[in-house]
N, C-alpha and C positions, 0 to 999 in steps of 0.2 A: 491731375491735372496740369498744363502745360504752359507756359510765362514765354516769353519772347523780349525779349530784348535790346535794345537799335540804339547809336549812339545818337545823341540828339544835346546837343545845346550845349552845355556843359559838365554833360556825362551822360551814363549806360539806363535807358529806362525803358522800361516797361509795358510793352504794347502790344495787344491781339491781336491788331490791322497792317502790324509793320510789312512789310513785303520780303519775299526770305531775301534777297540782293541784299538788303539793310540791316537785315538782323545779323548781331554776334554772336547770337548763346539762345541756347533754346533747354531752360528750363527744364526739366518732365519732373514734378516729386509728384508719388508716389502714381505713374501713371495707367490709365485704364489701358485694354488692349487695342483700341479704338484710337487711343492719342499716337499708340508705340506705332501701329500701323500708315497715319498719316503720314509722321514724323519720320517713319522708315523710307517713304514710298516722296513724301515730297526732298528728304538730304540723300539718297539716295547711301541709306550707313542699312547696317545691322542688331539693332537695338538688346541689347544682351538682357532676356529673362532675369530675377528674379531668384534664382536657383544660377542659374550664369555666373552670375556674382559671388555666388558664395565658393565657387573652384577654390582652388591654393595655389593651384599648377600655375605660374607663368602663365606657360602658355595659351591659357584658358584670362585672362586678367592682363597681358599686356603681349601686342600684336597686334599689325596690319593688315590692314584687308579692304581692297579693293579704293586705294587712295586714301585710306582714314586709318586714321590711330587712334587704338581703344585700353588707356589706362582703369583700372580697377584695382581702387587703391580702399584698405580698410582704417577709420574712421571714430575717435571716443565721441561718446552723445551722454547725455543723459548726468555728465561732471557732477549737477552739484545733486545727483540724488544716491543714495547706498550704495545703489546697482545698478552704477558703469556699461554701458555697452560696448559691443563696436560693431559695425553698419562700414556695410559697402557702400560705394559710389565710384559710379563707370561717367567718365572722363571721354567721351570726344572729339576731336579735331578733324574735317577735314575744311576744306576750300579755304581757311580761314576762320574758318566760325569752330563756335563747339556746344556739343551738347554738352547736358551733364543729367544723366539717370539717377533718382536715388528715391528712398522709401522713408527717409526719415528727415529731421526738417536740421538741421544742429545748428549751434547759432555762429558758426565761422561765417557761413553762410547768407543767414541773417546779417549782421556789422558788412558781407564785404558789399550787399545789394544797393545798405545806404550809405556808401564810401562810396561809390563807382556814381551814386548820382550825383555826383559832386563832383569828380574829377575825370574827367578826359585821357585826358594822356594816359592812363592804367588800365585805362580800358578801350583802345582803339583797334585791335581786332580779338579775335578769339585765343592763341597763345596768351597775350599779356593778361587774359580775364583769365586764363587759366593758374598762370603766374601771381593773382590777384588770389583767388579762393584757394589756394596753395598755400602761400602766402598767411590768411589767415588764419587757416587750419594751424599751421606750424608757430602762427603767434596763439591759440588757444592751447595748442600743448608744453608750450612756456608757459602761460597763466599754471595749467595743473601741477608741473615735473615741480615750479616754482611753487606751487601750497602745500605737496607732498612731504616736500623735501623739512619745509617748515613746520611739517606736523609732526616728522619722525626726529626733529633737535626739539619738539617738547615732549613722547615720550622718550625718548636717550635721557631727557635731563630729569624726566620725571620716575623714569628703573634706576637708574644712577646715582640721583643722589637724595643722600643719606634720610631719611625720617631725624623730624626734629623734634623735642620734647616732648611736646604736643602730642605730637601727632605717632610715637610712638607706641602707645597704649592702643592706637588703630592701627588696625591690618591694612593694608594698600590692595587696593582694589584690582588685581593681576587680570581677571575677566575680561574689564575696560578695553583691558592695554592692550588683551589680544588680540580684539575688535578691533581696535583702531591702525592692530601696527597690519591686521589682514586685509582692512578693506584698501588701506598704504598698499600693501601689496598688491593687488591685485588691480586695482591702478594703474600703478606704472610699471606691470603687466600687460595690461590691456594698452598701458601712450606706449611703450616698447614695439609694441605691435605693429600698432598705425605709421611710427617713424620709419619699424623698413621696411614696409607697405610705400608711406612715400620718399622712399629713397630711391627705391625702385624705382616706381617709378618717372621721377624727376631723371633719372640715372638711362633712362631707356626714352624719352622724349629729344634727352637731345642730343641722341645717338640716329635719331628715325632721322631718314631721304626722304620722306612721304609730308613734312610739316617744313614750311617755311616758318623760321623761328628770327626775327631781329639781334641785330647786336646789342639791341636794347634788354630785349626779352632773353636773350639767353643769359645773359647778364644773369640777370634777377635769376635766373634757374638756377644758374653757379650758386651765387650767391645763396638762396634757400636750401640747395643740395651737402654747400659745406653745414649750415645750419643744423640741415638736418643728421651727417656724421655728430657734431659737435653738444648736441643734446639726449642723440640718441649712446653717446660714452655717458652726460651723465646718468637721464637714465640705466645705464647699468650699473653704475656705482649705486645709484636709491636704490636696486633690488640687491644688493649685497649687501647693503645696510639693516638693509628689511632682515633682511637671513641672519647680521649680527645682533638687531633685538628682540627677532624674536627666539632666539637661542636666551640671552642673556635674561628677556624675561620667564624664560621657562626656568633657567638658573634658581632664577630670584625665588620661585615658586616652589620650586628642590629645597633650597634654604629656608624656610620662612617653613615647608614641612617638617622637618630636620626641626629646626628647631621646635618646635610643638613636639613633638616626636622625644626630647631631649630633657622637657619640663614633665613631661612626665615618667620619663623614667626617672631623673633628679628624686621627685617627688618619692616612689616606689627605696629609691634606696635609704631617704629617712625616716619613711615611717617601716621599713622592715627590720628593722632591730626594736622600735618598740614592739611592734604586735612580735615577737621574738619573747621579752620579755613579756608579755600579757598572755601573751600562750601557756609560759610556764610555771604560772604563776595562780592560773585557770586551770588547771588536771588536779584533779578528782585522788591527792595524797595527802597523808596524812605529816611526815615528814619533810617539809620544806624552808626553806631559812626566811625568818620573820615575819610568822603565817602569824604566829599568835602572839607577832610581840605588836604591841599601842600604836607605837609608832610604824610598821609593816608598810599600810596601805600606804602613807605617806613615802613612807621610802621607793615602794616601786614606780611609783607614777611621778617621781625623780630622777628618776633610773633610767624610764622612757623617756622622758624631753631630753635626759644627756647624750642618750643612745643618736635620739633626732641631733640636734646641736653638734652633734660630735662631727660627725660627718660633713656636715654644709660648714660648719670653718675651714675645713682642712681640705673642700673642696674649693670654698670661697680663695683660700692663700691660692693656694696651684695657682687659680683664671683659670678652674674648668665652667663657671658657671659665671 
């Protein structure tokens, strides 16, 4: 699908019949080969294929060719699902016009289109539209970072808060905690990859001589670059926090397992003396103390109970239980 946007009235308006001279933004969303060829012939550019957009080398993502600047960035999509994904978007600037090639429809693009319909000054040229789109993407990334930070705070409180008396009888579900930590770690990793990609693209377009940037657009791009650096640092901090909480959760699991083994060990120690006494009085010998006494059976039972209670009292007094 190919959408054309021109500046009319209060903002940017989608118009399939707009002339090329009036068009400021051509948006290719999952384009067909025919739409790609038509755009290439009309604008004098080479639209990269989906396979070329997935290349990670800087020379294949950020370059100038025939007076056009090509910027391929990675953005996080499907953030409201359990499986977020990274998708590639190519921005092409030529003759004051922006051409975007994408195979996904992320929320920042839809938000910017709605915003641009009512704010003409922010979309008066192709570079201005690029700055607006990148700003929308960064705002979405900021929302993700805030959500991950809140989730990690909740997980940390659940892991490190001492259970109350009511909860002490039931074990905490550390499997669910590990799943939440894994999801947060996956999301923050994809976010960091997107921020690195955006930061490289912003630096490249500001250094390019093929694009005529106004002072206002250049100021906006510098501000966005600083935002990307700040959020990258915060994302790195959250990544370290994810690793810390993961190690702490695994440590808590080991502690719970050791406590369970400790209970079995202690019970074994308590039951061992009575078992020895019972085994002695179960021998088939004639001369065993108290065997022929009327109180022998009760005496043996009392001795077995005492041999179990005495180790318990010793362990309790020394704080081993």
